[in-house]
Biotite code that builds the C-alpha atoms (Angstrom):
import biotite.structure as struc

atoms = struc.array([
    struc.Atom([42.219, 18.710, -3.842], chain_id="A", res_id=1, res_name="MET", atom_name="CA", element="C"),
    struc.Atom([40.378, 15.948, -1.645], chain_id="A", res_id=2, res_name="PHE", atom_name="CA", element="C"),
    struc.Atom([39.701, 18.967, 1.081], chain_id="A", res_id=3, res_name="ALA", atom_name="CA", element="C"),
    struc.Atom([38.309, 20.792, -1.137], chain_id="A", res_id=4, res_name="PHE", atom_name="CA", element="C"),
    struc.Atom([36.139, 18.150, -3.151], chain_id="A", res_id=5, res_name="LEU", atom_name="CA", element="C"),
    struc.Atom([35.486, 17.791, 1.147], chain_id="A", res_id=6, res_name="LEU", atom_name="CA", element="C"),
    struc.Atom([34.392, 20.747, 1.570], chain_id="A", res_id=7, res_name="ASP", atom_name="CA", element="C"),
    struc.Atom([32.316, 21.648, -1.839], chain_id="A", res_id=8, res_name="PHE", atom_name="CA", element="C"),
    struc.Atom([30.922, 18.222, -1.016], chain_id="A", res_id=9, res_name="GLY", atom_name="CA", element="C"),
    struc.Atom([29.717, 20.162, 1.850], chain_id="A", res_id=10, res_name="THR", atom_name="CA", element="C"),
    struc.Atom([28.727, 23.589, 1.352], chain_id="A", res_id=11, res_name="ALA", atom_name="CA", element="C"),
    struc.Atom([25.267, 24.643, 1.176], chain_id="A", res_id=12, res_name="PRO", atom_name="CA", element="C"),
    struc.Atom([25.194, 25.266, -2.830], chain_id="A", res_id=13, res_name="ALA", atom_name="CA", element="C"),
    struc.Atom([25.759, 21.868, -3.445], chain_id="A", res_id=14, res_name="PHE", atom_name="CA", element="C"),
    struc.Atom([23.603, 20.864, -0.939], chain_id="A", res_id=15, res_name="ALA", atom_name="CA", element="C"),
    struc.Atom([21.000, 23.470, -2.881], chain_id="A", res_id=16, res_name="ALA", atom_name="CA", element="C"),
    struc.Atom([21.976, 21.611, -6.337], chain_id="A", res_id=17, res_name="VAL", atom_name="CA", element="C"),
    struc.Atom([20.950, 18.050, -4.819], chain_id="A", res_id=18, res_name="ILE", atom_name="CA", element="C"),
    struc.Atom([17.919, 19.304, -3.094], chain_id="A", res_id=19, res_name="ALA", atom_name="CA", element="C"),
    struc.Atom([16.760, 20.626, -6.485], chain_id="A", res_id=20, res_name="GLY", atom_name="CA", element="C"),
    struc.Atom([17.633, 17.572, -8.372], chain_id="A", res_id=21, res_name="LEU", atom_name="CA", element="C"),
    struc.Atom([15.634, 15.245, -5.802], chain_id="A", res_id=22, res_name="ARG", atom_name="CA", element="C"),
    struc.Atom([12.882, 17.646, -6.835], chain_id="A", res_id=23, res_name="VAL", atom_name="CA", element="C"),
    struc.Atom([12.688, 17.604, -10.302], chain_id="A", res_id=24, res_name="LEU", atom_name="CA", element="C"),
    struc.Atom([13.411, 13.783, -10.062], chain_id="A", res_id=25, res_name="LEU", atom_name="CA", element="C"),
    struc.Atom([10.427, 13.756, -7.474], chain_id="A", res_id=26, res_name="GLY", atom_name="CA", element="C"),
    struc.Atom([8.425, 15.486, -10.793], chain_id="A", res_id=27, res_name="GLY", atom_name="CA", element="C"),
    struc.Atom([9.629, 13.220, -12.983], chain_id="A", res_id=28, res_name="ALA", atom_name="CA", element="C"),
    struc.Atom([8.546, 10.274, -10.429], chain_id="A", res_id=29, res_name="VAL", atom_name="CA", element="C"),
    struc.Atom([5.027, 12.150, -10.128], chain_id="A", res_id=30, res_name="VAL", atom_name="CA", element="C"),
    struc.Atom([4.471, 12.694, -13.873], chain_id="A", res_id=31, res_name="LEU", atom_name="CA", element="C"),
    struc.Atom([5.654, 8.700, -14.977], chain_id="A", res_id=32, res_name="LEU", atom_name="CA", element="C"),
    struc.Atom([3.480, 6.991, -12.085], chain_id="A", res_id=33, res_name="LEU", atom_name="CA", element="C"),
    struc.Atom([0.842, 9.188, -13.239], chain_id="A", res_id=34, res_name="ALA", atom_name="CA", element="C"),
    struc.Atom([0.799, 8.274, -16.767], chain_id="A", res_id=35, res_name="ALA", atom_name="CA", element="C"),
    struc.Atom([1.518, 4.468, -15.863], chain_id="A", res_id=36, res_name="ASP", atom_name="CA", element="C"),
    struc.Atom([-1.511, 5.262, -13.828], chain_id="A", res_id=37, res_name="THR", atom_name="CA", element="C"),
    struc.Atom([-4.202, 6.607, -16.426], chain_id="A", res_id=38, res_name="LEU", atom_name="CA", element="C"),
    struc.Atom([-2.753, 3.825, -19.192], chain_id="A", res_id=39, res_name="LEU", atom_name="CA", element="C"),
    struc.Atom([-3.381, 1.269, -17.298], chain_id="A", res_id=40, res_name="HIS", atom_name="CA", element="C"),
    struc.Atom([-6.204, 2.179, -15.416], chain_id="A", res_id=41, res_name="LEU", atom_name="CA", element="C"),
    struc.Atom([-7.673, 2.478, -19.345], chain_id="A", res_id=42, res_name="THR", atom_name="CA", element="C"),
    struc.Atom([-6.603, -0.943, -19.734], chain_id="A", res_id=43, res_name="GLY", atom_name="CA", element="C"),
    struc.Atom([-9.011, -1.946, -16.283], chain_id="A", res_id=44, res_name="CYS", atom_name="CA", element="C"),
    struc.Atom([-12.199, -0.156, -18.608], chain_id="A", res_id=45, res_name="TYR", atom_name="CA", element="C"),
    struc.Atom([-11.127, -1.279, -21.934], chain_id="A", res_id=46, res_name="LEU", atom_name="CA", element="C"),
    struc.Atom([-10.559, -4.973, -20.445], chain_id="A", res_id=47, res_name="ARG", atom_name="CA", element="C"),
    struc.Atom([-7.139, -4.535, -22.536], chain_id="A", res_id=48, res_name="LEU", atom_name="CA", element="C"),
    struc.Atom([-4.343, -7.549, -21.297], chain_id="A", res_id=49, res_name="ASP", atom_name="CA", element="C"),
    struc.Atom([-2.055, -6.089, -23.474], chain_id="A", res_id=50, res_name="GLY", atom_name="CA", element="C"),
    struc.Atom([-2.053, -2.797, -21.663], chain_id="A", res_id=51, res_name="LEU", atom_name="CA", element="C"),
    struc.Atom([-2.917, -3.877, -18.229], chain_id="A", res_id=52, res_name="ARG", atom_name="CA", element="C"),
    struc.Atom([-0.504, -6.022, -17.863], chain_id="A", res_id=53, res_name="ALA", atom_name="CA", element="C"),
    struc.Atom([3.062, -4.209, -18.842], chain_id="A", res_id=54, res_name="PRO", atom_name="CA", element="C"),
    struc.Atom([1.240, -1.007, -16.652], chain_id="A", res_id=55, res_name="THR", atom_name="CA", element="C"),
    struc.Atom([1.123, -3.269, -13.607], chain_id="A", res_id=56, res_name="LYS", atom_name="CA", element="C"),
    struc.Atom([4.507, -4.056, -13.346], chain_id="A", res_id=57, res_name="VAL", atom_name="CA", element="C"),
    struc.Atom([5.767, -0.276, -13.039], chain_id="A", res_id=58, res_name="PHE", atom_name="CA", element="C"),
    struc.Atom([3.124, 1.030, -10.452], chain_id="A", res_id=59, res_name="LEU", atom_name="CA", element="C"),
    struc.Atom([4.537, -0.321, -7.322], chain_id="A", res_id=60, res_name="VAL", atom_name="CA", element="C"),
    struc.Atom([8.172, 0.907, -8.320], chain_id="A", res_id=61, res_name="PRO", atom_name="CA", element="C"),
    struc.Atom([7.505, 4.675, -8.952], chain_id="A", res_id=62, res_name="PHE", atom_name="CA", element="C"),
    struc.Atom([5.429, 4.723, -5.616], chain_id="A", res_id=63, res_name="ILE", atom_name="CA", element="C"),
    struc.Atom([8.561, 3.330, -3.804], chain_id="A", res_id=64, res_name="LEU", atom_name="CA", element="C"),
    struc.Atom([11.027, 5.963, -5.750], chain_id="A", res_id=65, res_name="LEU", atom_name="CA", element="C"),
    struc.Atom([8.798, 8.382, -5.006], chain_id="A", res_id=66, res_name="LEU", atom_name="CA", element="C"),
    struc.Atom([9.096, 7.708, -1.158], chain_id="A", res_id=67, res_name="HIS", atom_name="CA", element="C"),
    struc.Atom([13.038, 6.778, -0.967], chain_id="A", res_id=68, res_name="ILE", atom_name="CA", element="C"),
    struc.Atom([13.306, 10.068, -3.275], chain_id="A", res_id=69, res_name="LEU", atom_name="CA", element="C"),
    struc.Atom([11.058, 11.992, 0.158], chain_id="A", res_id=70, res_name="ILE", atom_name="CA", element="C"),
    struc.Atom([12.032, 9.682, 3.431], chain_id="A", res_id=71, res_name="ALA", atom_name="CA", element="C"),
    struc.Atom([15.521, 7.876, 2.076], chain_id="A", res_id=72, res_name="GLY", atom_name="CA", element="C"),
    struc.Atom([16.013, 4.367, 3.439], chain_id="A", res_id=73, res_name="ALA", atom_name="CA", element="C"),
    struc.Atom([14.846, 5.747, 6.517], chain_id="A", res_id=74, res_name="GLY", atom_name="CA", element="C"),
    struc.Atom([11.760, 3.574, 6.936], chain_id="A", res_id=75, res_name="TYR", atom_name="CA", element="C"),
    struc.Atom([12.993, -0.118, 5.930], chain_id="A", res_id=76, res_name="PRO", atom_name="CA", element="C"),
    struc.Atom([10.045, -2.038, 6.534], chain_id="A", res_id=77, res_name="PHE", atom_name="CA", element="C"),
    struc.Atom([7.498, 0.251, 4.067], chain_id="A", res_id=78, res_name="VAL", atom_name="CA", element="C"),
    struc.Atom([10.414, -0.285, 1.588], chain_id="A", res_id=79, res_name="ILE", atom_name="CA", element="C"),
    struc.Atom([10.590, -4.054, 1.886], chain_id="A", res_id=80, res_name="VAL", atom_name="CA", element="C"),
    struc.Atom([6.085, -4.025, 2.482], chain_id="A", res_id=81, res_name="GLY", atom_name="CA", element="C"),
    struc.Atom([6.466, -2.195, -1.081], chain_id="A", res_id=82, res_name="LEU", atom_name="CA", element="C"),
    struc.Atom([8.386, -4.396, -2.688], chain_id="A", res_id=83, res_name="ILE", atom_name="CA", element="C"),
    struc.Atom([6.794, -7.495, -1.168], chain_id="A", res_id=84, res_name="LEU", atom_name="CA", element="C"),
    struc.Atom([3.504, -5.960, -3.358], chain_id="A", res_id=85, res_name="GLY", atom_name="CA", element="C"),
    struc.Atom([5.117, -5.414, -6.446], chain_id="A", res_id=86, res_name="TRP", atom_name="CA", element="C"),
    struc.Atom([6.017, -8.934, -6.283], chain_id="A", res_id=87, res_name="ILE", atom_name="CA", element="C"),
    struc.Atom([3.166, -9.709, -5.510], chain_id="A", res_id=88, res_name="GLY", atom_name="CA", element="C"),
    struc.Atom([1.649, -7.862, -8.482], chain_id="A", res_id=89, res_name="ASP", atom_name="CA", element="C"),
    struc.Atom([3.442, -9.214, -10.702], chain_id="A", res_id=90, res_name="ILE", atom_name="CA", element="C"),
    struc.Atom([2.453, -12.692, -10.098], chain_id="A", res_id=91, res_name="LEU", atom_name="CA", element="C"),
    struc.Atom([-0.971, -12.084, -10.033], chain_id="A", res_id=92, res_name="LEU", atom_name="CA", element="C"),
    struc.Atom([-0.877, -11.193, -13.253], chain_id="A", res_id=93, res_name="ILE", atom_name="CA", element="C"),
    struc.Atom([-1.417, -14.845, -14.990], chain_id="A", res_id=94, res_name="PRO", atom_name="CA", element="C"),
    struc.Atom([-4.492, -15.567, -15.428], chain_id="A", res_id=95, res_name="LYS", atom_name="CA", element="C"),
    struc.Atom([-5.847, -19.189, -13.609], chain_id="A", res_id=96, res_name="ASN", atom_name="CA", element="C"),
    struc.Atom([-2.605, -20.057, -12.105], chain_id="A", res_id=97, res_name="ASN", atom_name="CA", element="C"),
    struc.Atom([-3.288, -21.040, -8.704], chain_id="A", res_id=98, res_name="LYS", atom_name="CA", element="C"),
    struc.Atom([0.818, -21.488, -7.717], chain_id="A", res_id=99, res_name="LEU", atom_name="CA", element="C"),
    struc.Atom([1.075, -17.685, -9.076], chain_id="A", res_id=100, res_name="CYS", atom_name="CA", element="C"),
    struc.Atom([-1.898, -16.396, -6.436], chain_id="A", res_id=101, res_name="PHE", atom_name="CA", element="C"),
    struc.Atom([-1.252, -18.611, -3.834], chain_id="A", res_id=102, res_name="VAL", atom_name="CA", element="C"),
    struc.Atom([2.402, -17.110, -3.962], chain_id="A", res_id=103, res_name="LEU", atom_name="CA", element="C"),
    struc.Atom([1.243, -13.644, -5.194], chain_id="A", res_id=104, res_name="GLY", atom_name="CA", element="C"),
    struc.Atom([-1.388, -13.819, -1.740], chain_id="A", res_id=105, res_name="GLY", atom_name="CA", element="C"),
    struc.Atom([1.105, -14.562, 0.068], chain_id="A", res_id=106, res_name="SER", atom_name="CA", element="C"),
    struc.Atom([3.746, -12.561, -0.945], chain_id="A", res_id=107, res_name="SER", atom_name="CA", element="C"),
    struc.Atom([0.491, -10.020, 0.002], chain_id="A", res_id=108, res_name="PHE", atom_name="CA", element="C"),
    struc.Atom([0.359, -11.701, 3.170], chain_id="A", res_id=109, res_name="LEU", atom_name="CA", element="C"),
    struc.Atom([3.867, -10.898, 4.456], chain_id="A", res_id=110, res_name="ILE", atom_name="CA", element="C"),
    struc.Atom([3.735, -7.253, 3.070], chain_id="A", res_id=111, res_name="GLY", atom_name="CA", element="C"),
    struc.Atom([1.248, -6.886, 5.400], chain_id="A", res_id=112, res_name="HIS", atom_name="CA", element="C"),
    struc.Atom([3.134, -7.192, 8.484], chain_id="A", res_id=113, res_name="GLY", atom_name="CA", element="C"),
    struc.Atom([5.861, -5.199, 7.134], chain_id="A", res_id=114, res_name="PHE", atom_name="CA", element="C"),
    struc.Atom([3.376, -2.249, 7.398], chain_id="A", res_id=115, res_name="TYR", atom_name="CA", element="C"),
    struc.Atom([2.926, -3.397, 10.505], chain_id="A", res_id=116, res_name="ILE", atom_name="CA", element="C"),
    struc.Atom([6.049, -3.624, 11.580], chain_id="A", res_id=117, res_name="ALA", atom_name="CA", element="C"),
    struc.Atom([7.024, -0.168, 10.313], chain_id="A", res_id=118, res_name="ALA", atom_name="CA", element="C"),
    struc.Atom([4.093, 1.536, 12.406], chain_id="A", res_id=119, res_name="ALA", atom_name="CA", element="C"),
    struc.Atom([5.219, -0.274, 15.572], chain_id="A", res_id=120, res_name="PHE", atom_name="CA", element="C"),
    struc.Atom([9.668, -0.355, 15.386], chain_id="A", res_id=121, res_name="VAL", atom_name="CA", element="C"),
    struc.Atom([7.706, 3.820, 15.040], chain_id="A", res_id=122, res_name="LYS", atom_name="CA", element="C"),
    struc.Atom([5.895, 3.883, 18.058], chain_id="A", res_id=123, res_name="GLY", atom_name="CA", element="C"),
    struc.Atom([2.631, 5.002, 16.100], chain_id="A", res_id=124, res_name="LEU", atom_name="CA", element="C"),
    struc.Atom([0.028, 2.534, 17.807], chain_id="A", res_id=125, res_name="PRO", atom_name="CA", element="C"),
    struc.Atom([1.701, 2.516, 21.412], chain_id="A", res_id=126, res_name="GLN", atom_name="CA", element="C"),
    struc.Atom([1.815, 6.405, 21.144], chain_id="A", res_id=127, res_name="ALA", atom_name="CA", element="C"),
    struc.Atom([-1.941, 6.661, 19.809], chain_id="A", res_id=128, res_name="ALA", atom_name="CA", element="C"),
    struc.Atom([-3.199, 4.079, 22.735], chain_id="A", res_id=129, res_name="PHE", atom_name="CA", element="C"),
    struc.Atom([-1.234, 6.026, 24.786], chain_id="A", res_id=130, res_name="ALA", atom_name="CA", element="C"),
    struc.Atom([-2.335, 9.905, 23.808], chain_id="A", res_id=131, res_name="VAL", atom_name="CA", element="C"),
    struc.Atom([-5.983, 8.631, 22.329], chain_id="A", res_id=132, res_name="ARG", atom_name="CA", element="C"),
    struc.Atom([-6.642, 5.322, 24.298], chain_id="A", res_id=133, res_name="PRO", atom_name="CA", element="C"),
    struc.Atom([-10.709, 5.286, 23.685], chain_id="A", res_id=134, res_name="VAL", atom_name="CA", element="C"),
    struc.Atom([-10.211, 6.702, 19.936], chain_id="A", res_id=135, res_name="ALA", atom_name="CA", element="C"),
    struc.Atom([-7.219, 4.080, 19.257], chain_id="A", res_id=136, res_name="ALA", atom_name="CA", element="C"),
    struc.Atom([-9.683, 1.659, 20.577], chain_id="A", res_id=137, res_name="ALA", atom_name="CA", element="C"),
    struc.Atom([-13.123, 2.913, 18.863], chain_id="A", res_id=138, res_name="ILE", atom_name="CA", element="C"),
    struc.Atom([-10.639, 2.239, 15.650], chain_id="A", res_id=139, res_name="ALA", atom_name="CA", element="C"),
    struc.Atom([-9.216, -1.456, 15.746], chain_id="A", res_id=140, res_name="CYS", atom_name="CA", element="C"),
    struc.Atom([-13.011, -2.628, 17.252], chain_id="A", res_id=141, res_name="ALA", atom_name="CA", element="C"),
    struc.Atom([-13.702, -0.388, 13.986], chain_id="A", res_id=142, res_name="PHE", atom_name="CA", element="C"),
    struc.Atom([-12.135, -2.808, 11.606], chain_id="A", res_id=143, res_name="VAL", atom_name="CA", element="C"),
    struc.Atom([-12.173, -5.290, 13.170], chain_id="A", res_id=144, res_name="LEU", atom_name="CA", element="C"),
    struc.Atom([-16.109, -4.977, 12.483], chain_id="A", res_id=145, res_name="GLY", atom_name="CA", element="C"),
    struc.Atom([-15.742, -4.552, 8.859], chain_id="A", res_id=146, res_name="LEU", atom_name="CA", element="C"),
    struc.Atom([-13.101, -7.232, 8.434], chain_id="A", res_id=147, res_name="ALA", atom_name="CA", element="C"),
    struc.Atom([-15.898, -10.254, 10.443], chain_id="A", res_id=148, res_name="VAL", atom_name="CA", element="C"),
    struc.Atom([-18.693, -8.348, 8.051], chain_id="A", res_id=149, res_name="LEU", atom_name="CA", element="C"),
    struc.Atom([-16.328, -8.688, 4.978], chain_id="A", res_id=150, res_name="ALA", atom_name="CA", element="C"),
    struc.Atom([-15.936, -12.383, 5.922], chain_id="A", res_id=151, res_name="TYR", atom_name="CA", element="C"),
    struc.Atom([-20.112, -12.917, 7.199], chain_id="A", res_id=152, res_name="ILE", atom_name="CA", element="C"),
    struc.Atom([-21.200, -11.706, 3.052], chain_id="A", res_id=153, res_name="SER", atom_name="CA", element="C"),
    struc.Atom([-18.115, -14.205, 1.680], chain_id="A", res_id=154, res_name="LEU", atom_name="CA", element="C"),
    struc.Atom([-18.144, -16.645, 3.605], chain_id="A", res_id=155, res_name="ARG", atom_name="CA", element="C"),
    struc.Atom([-20.966, -18.834, 1.729], chain_id="A", res_id=156, res_name="LYS", atom_name="CA", element="C"),
    struc.Atom([-19.076, -18.639, -1.958], chain_id="A", res_id=157, res_name="LYS", atom_name="CA", element="C"),
    struc.Atom([-15.195, -19.585, -0.964], chain_id="A", res_id=158, res_name="ILE", atom_name="CA", element="C"),
    struc.Atom([-14.297, -23.187, -1.567], chain_id="A", res_id=159, res_name="PRO", atom_name="CA", element="C"),
    struc.Atom([-13.434, -25.602, 2.041], chain_id="A", res_id=160, res_name="GLY", atom_name="CA", element="C"),
    struc.Atom([-9.693, -25.102, 0.822], chain_id="A", res_id=161, res_name="LYS", atom_name="CA", element="C"),
    struc.Atom([-9.551, -21.410, 0.676], chain_id="A", res_id=162, res_name="MET", atom_name="CA", element="C"),
    struc.Atom([-11.807, -20.885, 3.829], chain_id="A", res_id=163, res_name="LYS", atom_name="CA", element="C"),
    struc.Atom([-8.126, -21.508, 6.383], chain_id="A", res_id=164, res_name="LEU", atom_name="CA", element="C"),
    struc.Atom([-6.105, -19.444, 4.054], chain_id="A", res_id=165, res_name="PRO", atom_name="CA", element="C"),
    struc.Atom([-8.459, -16.968, 3.311], chain_id="A", res_id=166, res_name="ALA", atom_name="CA", element="C"),
    struc.Atom([-8.951, -16.173, 7.278], chain_id="A", res_id=167, res_name="ILE", atom_name="CA", element="C"),
    struc.Atom([-5.553, -15.939, 7.501], chain_id="A", res_id=168, res_name="LEU", atom_name="CA", element="C"),
    struc.Atom([-4.890, -13.192, 4.887], chain_id="A", res_id=169, res_name="TYR", atom_name="CA", element="C"),
    struc.Atom([-7.943, -11.338, 6.152], chain_id="A", res_id=170, res_name="LEU", atom_name="CA", element="C"),
    struc.Atom([-6.255, -10.984, 9.870], chain_id="A", res_id=171, res_name="THR", atom_name="CA", element="C"),
    struc.Atom([-3.174, -10.156, 7.957], chain_id="A", res_id=172, res_name="ALA", atom_name="CA", element="C"),
    struc.Atom([-5.024, -7.500, 6.094], chain_id="A", res_id=173, res_name="LEU", atom_name="CA", element="C"),
    struc.Atom([-7.064, -6.423, 9.057], chain_id="A", res_id=174, res_name="SER", atom_name="CA", element="C"),
    struc.Atom([-4.497, -5.955, 11.201], chain_id="A", res_id=175, res_name="SER", atom_name="CA", element="C"),
    struc.Atom([-2.709, -3.641, 8.670], chain_id="A", res_id=176, res_name="MET", atom_name="CA", element="C"),
    struc.Atom([-5.383, -1.925, 8.176], chain_id="A", res_id=177, res_name="ALA", atom_name="CA", element="C"),
    struc.Atom([-6.165, -1.235, 11.913], chain_id="A", res_id=178, res_name="GLY", atom_name="CA", element="C"),
    struc.Atom([-2.601, -0.588, 12.195], chain_id="A", res_id=179, res_name="THR", atom_name="CA", element="C"),
    struc.Atom([-2.799, 2.282, 9.570], chain_id="A", res_id=180, res_name="MET", atom_name="CA", element="C"),
    struc.Atom([-5.662, 3.523, 10.533], chain_id="A", res_id=181, res_name="LEU", atom_name="CA", element="C"),
    struc.Atom([-4.786, 3.344, 14.563], chain_id="A", res_id=182, res_name="VAL", atom_name="CA", element="C"),
    struc.Atom([-1.405, 4.777, 14.287], chain_id="A", res_id=183, res_name="SER", atom_name="CA", element="C"),
    struc.Atom([-3.465, 8.089, 11.996], chain_id="A", res_id=184, res_name="ALA", atom_name="CA", element="C"),
    struc.Atom([-5.752, 8.696, 15.375], chain_id="A", res_id=185, res_name="VAL", atom_name="CA", element="C"),
    struc.Atom([-2.846, 9.135, 17.330], chain_id="A", res_id=186, res_name="GLY", atom_name="CA", element="C"),
    struc.Atom([-1.342, 12.019, 15.572], chain_id="A", res_id=187, res_name="MET", atom_name="CA", element="C"),
    struc.Atom([-1.406, 15.431, 14.834], chain_id="A", res_id=188, res_name="LYS", atom_name="CA", element="C"),
    struc.Atom([-3.554, 16.865, 12.290], chain_id="A", res_id=189, res_name="ALA", atom_name="CA", element="C"),
    struc.Atom([-2.026, 16.428, 8.759], chain_id="A", res_id=190, res_name="GLY", atom_name="CA", element="C"),
    struc.Atom([-1.482, 15.165, 5.904], chain_id="A", res_id=191, res_name="VAL", atom_name="CA", element="C"),
    struc.Atom([0.458, 12.142, 7.065], chain_id="A", res_id=192, res_name="ALA", atom_name="CA", element="C"),
    struc.Atom([-2.557, 11.101, 9.566], chain_id="A", res_id=193, res_name="PRO", atom_name="CA", element="C"),
    struc.Atom([-4.806, 11.398, 6.231], chain_id="A", res_id=194, res_name="VAL", atom_name="CA", element="C"),
    struc.Atom([-3.131, 8.925, 3.931], chain_id="A", res_id=195, res_name="LEU", atom_name="CA", element="C"),
    struc.Atom([-1.922, 6.748, 6.408], chain_id="A", res_id=196, res_name="MET", atom_name="CA", element="C"),
    struc.Atom([-5.389, 5.961, 8.018], chain_id="A", res_id=197, res_name="GLY", atom_name="CA", element="C"),
    struc.Atom([-6.975, 6.128, 4.451], chain_id="A", res_id=198, res_name="GLY", atom_name="CA", element="C"),
    struc.Atom([-4.377, 4.473, 2.865], chain_id="A", res_id=199, res_name="GLY", atom_name="CA", element="C"),
    struc.Atom([-5.209, 0.760, 5.295], chain_id="A", res_id=200, res_name="GLY", atom_name="CA", element="C"),
    struc.Atom([-8.436, 1.538, 4.879], chain_id="A", res_id=201, res_name="LEU", atom_name="CA", element="C"),
    struc.Atom([-8.425, 1.515, 0.903], chain_id="A", res_id=202, res_name="LEU", atom_name="CA", element="C"),
    struc.Atom([-6.232, -1.851, 0.983], chain_id="A", res_id=203, res_name="PHE", atom_name="CA", element="C"),
    struc.Atom([-8.667, -3.281, 2.945], chain_id="A", res_id=204, res_name="ALA", atom_name="CA", element="C"),
    struc.Atom([-11.579, -2.143, 0.341], chain_id="A", res_id=205, res_name="LEU", atom_name="CA", element="C"),
    struc.Atom([-9.306, -3.131, -2.655], chain_id="A", res_id=206, res_name="SER", atom_name="CA", element="C"),
    struc.Atom([-8.508, -6.481, -1.575], chain_id="A", res_id=207, res_name="ASP", atom_name="CA", element="C"),
    struc.Atom([-12.607, -7.200, -0.687], chain_id="A", res_id=208, res_name="TYR", atom_name="CA", element="C"),
    struc.Atom([-14.081, -5.995, -4.098], chain_id="A", res_id=209, res_name="LEU", atom_name="CA", element="C"),
    struc.Atom([-11.253, -8.295, -5.712], chain_id="A", res_id=210, res_name="LEU", atom_name="CA", element="C"),
    struc.Atom([-11.969, -11.322, -3.050], chain_id="A", res_id=211, res_name="GLY", atom_name="CA", element="C"),
    struc.Atom([-15.656, -10.828, -3.623], chain_id="A", res_id=212, res_name="SER", atom_name="CA", element="C"),
    struc.Atom([-15.656, -11.324, -7.674], chain_id="A", res_id=213, res_name="GLY", atom_name="CA", element="C"),
    struc.Atom([-13.059, -14.035, -7.498], chain_id="A", res_id=214, res_name="LEU", atom_name="CA", element="C"),
    struc.Atom([-16.065, -16.107, -5.739], chain_id="A", res_id=215, res_name="VAL", atom_name="CA", element="C"),
    struc.Atom([-18.562, -14.409, -7.471], chain_id="A", res_id=216, res_name="ARG", atom_name="CA", element="C"),
    struc.Atom([-20.002, -13.205, -4.466], chain_id="A", res_id=217, res_name="ALA", atom_name="CA", element="C"),
    struc.Atom([-20.885, -10.254, -5.889], chain_id="A", res_id=218, res_name="TRP", atom_name="CA", element="C"),
    struc.Atom([-19.222, -8.082, -7.950], chain_id="A", res_id=219, res_name="ARG", atom_name="CA", element="C"),
    struc.Atom([-19.585, -3.847, -9.122], chain_id="A", res_id=220, res_name="ILE", atom_name="CA", element="C"),
    struc.Atom([-19.186, -2.335, -12.807], chain_id="A", res_id=221, res_name="LYS", atom_name="CA", element="C"),
    struc.Atom([-16.435, -2.327, -13.915], chain_id="A", res_id=222, res_name="ASN", atom_name="CA", element="C"),
    struc.Atom([-14.916, -4.571, -11.143], chain_id="A", res_id=223, res_name="ASN", atom_name="CA", element="C"),
    struc.Atom([-11.465, -4.875, -11.801], chain_id="A", res_id=224, res_name="ARG", atom_name="CA", element="C"),
    struc.Atom([-11.032, -1.116, -11.979], chain_id="A", res_id=225, res_name="LEU", atom_name="CA", element="C"),
    struc.Atom([-12.029, -0.039, -8.923], chain_id="A", res_id=226, res_name="TRP", atom_name="CA", element="C"),
    struc.Atom([-9.748, -2.645, -7.261], chain_id="A", res_id=227, res_name="VAL", atom_name="CA", element="C"),
    struc.Atom([-6.913, -1.249, -8.874], chain_id="A", res_id=228, res_name="MET", atom_name="CA", element="C"),
    struc.Atom([-8.559, 2.735, -8.440], chain_id="A", res_id=229, res_name="ILE", atom_name="CA", element="C"),
    struc.Atom([-8.550, 1.993, -4.214], chain_id="A", res_id=230, res_name="THR", atom_name="CA", element="C"),
    struc.Atom([-4.771, -0.434, -4.478], chain_id="A", res_id=231, res_name="TYR", atom_name="CA", element="C"),
    struc.Atom([-2.917, 2.218, -5.908], chain_id="A", res_id=232, res_name="ILE", atom_name="CA", element="C"),
    struc.Atom([-4.291, 4.695, -3.919], chain_id="A", res_id=233, res_name="LEU", atom_name="CA", element="C"),
    struc.Atom([-3.810, 3.047, -1.097], chain_id="A", res_id=234, res_name="ALA", atom_name="CA", element="C"),
    struc.Atom([-0.182, 1.912, -1.705], chain_id="A", res_id=235, res_name="GLN", atom_name="CA", element="C"),
    struc.Atom([0.587, 5.938, -1.772], chain_id="A", res_id=236, res_name="LEU", atom_name="CA", element="C"),
    struc.Atom([-1.471, 6.267, 1.038], chain_id="A", res_id=237, res_name="GLY", atom_name="CA", element="C"),
    struc.Atom([1.091, 3.902, 2.753], chain_id="A", res_id=238, res_name="ILE", atom_name="CA", element="C"),
    struc.Atom([4.159, 4.761, 1.380], chain_id="A", res_id=239, res_name="ALA", atom_name="CA", element="C"),
    struc.Atom([4.062, 8.931, 1.487], chain_id="A", res_id=240, res_name="LEU", atom_name="CA", element="C"),
    struc.Atom([2.045, 9.015, 5.055], chain_id="A", res_id=241, res_name="GLY", atom_name="CA", element="C"),
    struc.Atom([4.690, 7.316, 6.430], chain_id="A", res_id=242, res_name="PHE", atom_name="CA", element="C"),
    struc.Atom([7.018, 9.554, 4.358], chain_id="A", res_id=243, res_name="ALA", atom_name="CA", element="C"),
    struc.Atom([5.555, 12.800, 5.594], chain_id="A", res_id=244, res_name="LEU", atom_name="CA", element="C"),
    struc.Atom([5.829, 11.958, 9.189], chain_id="A", res_id=245, res_name="LEU", atom_name="CA", element="C"),
])
């Protein structure tokens, strides 16, 4: 009997059923993510904290589940990075809570490190510098230039005691964005490099918009809405970028 079950478990028909179930579950996750995103962005636009806060909690878990359905556990550092982003999301929900803000920012900072590690373990930045060294160097310089400009534009508004933490976070963020962009430069043309490189840059843009609003350097209309649009696309881009390699 056990031999029969083993044979059945390795049969093509059984594998096809499992594959079909994964597709169905993936489709369901995409629909749930889309619905949750729509509700969350509506809450941001209408400034409804009662809608914004609970829907924010489910955004990254749906992205994480989608990543796992596609790639399995093949990228553990990406999985940890997403989990840390989820923890950061939750910690940043309370308003005017300094401890939650520090812990949430720290969670994101460590998460950036895991995204960087995921790329290096896969050998993506190394391959980029080996195959296209000039393009990889230009990508690094581009992100570095953006990071310097971002800090210059905000530094006068950043409180003195927050300048060092801001520099540390900006360093981690720009390193992650640079790693994603350099990795994308070294890949063959396709969906994965666009998602990965775009995800890294959108993460940097999202945090810049968030930071500019926090220190009141300047704000665009519906700033919170644009912060979340770019953030969701960033996490989705990085998660799917790795999953589709």
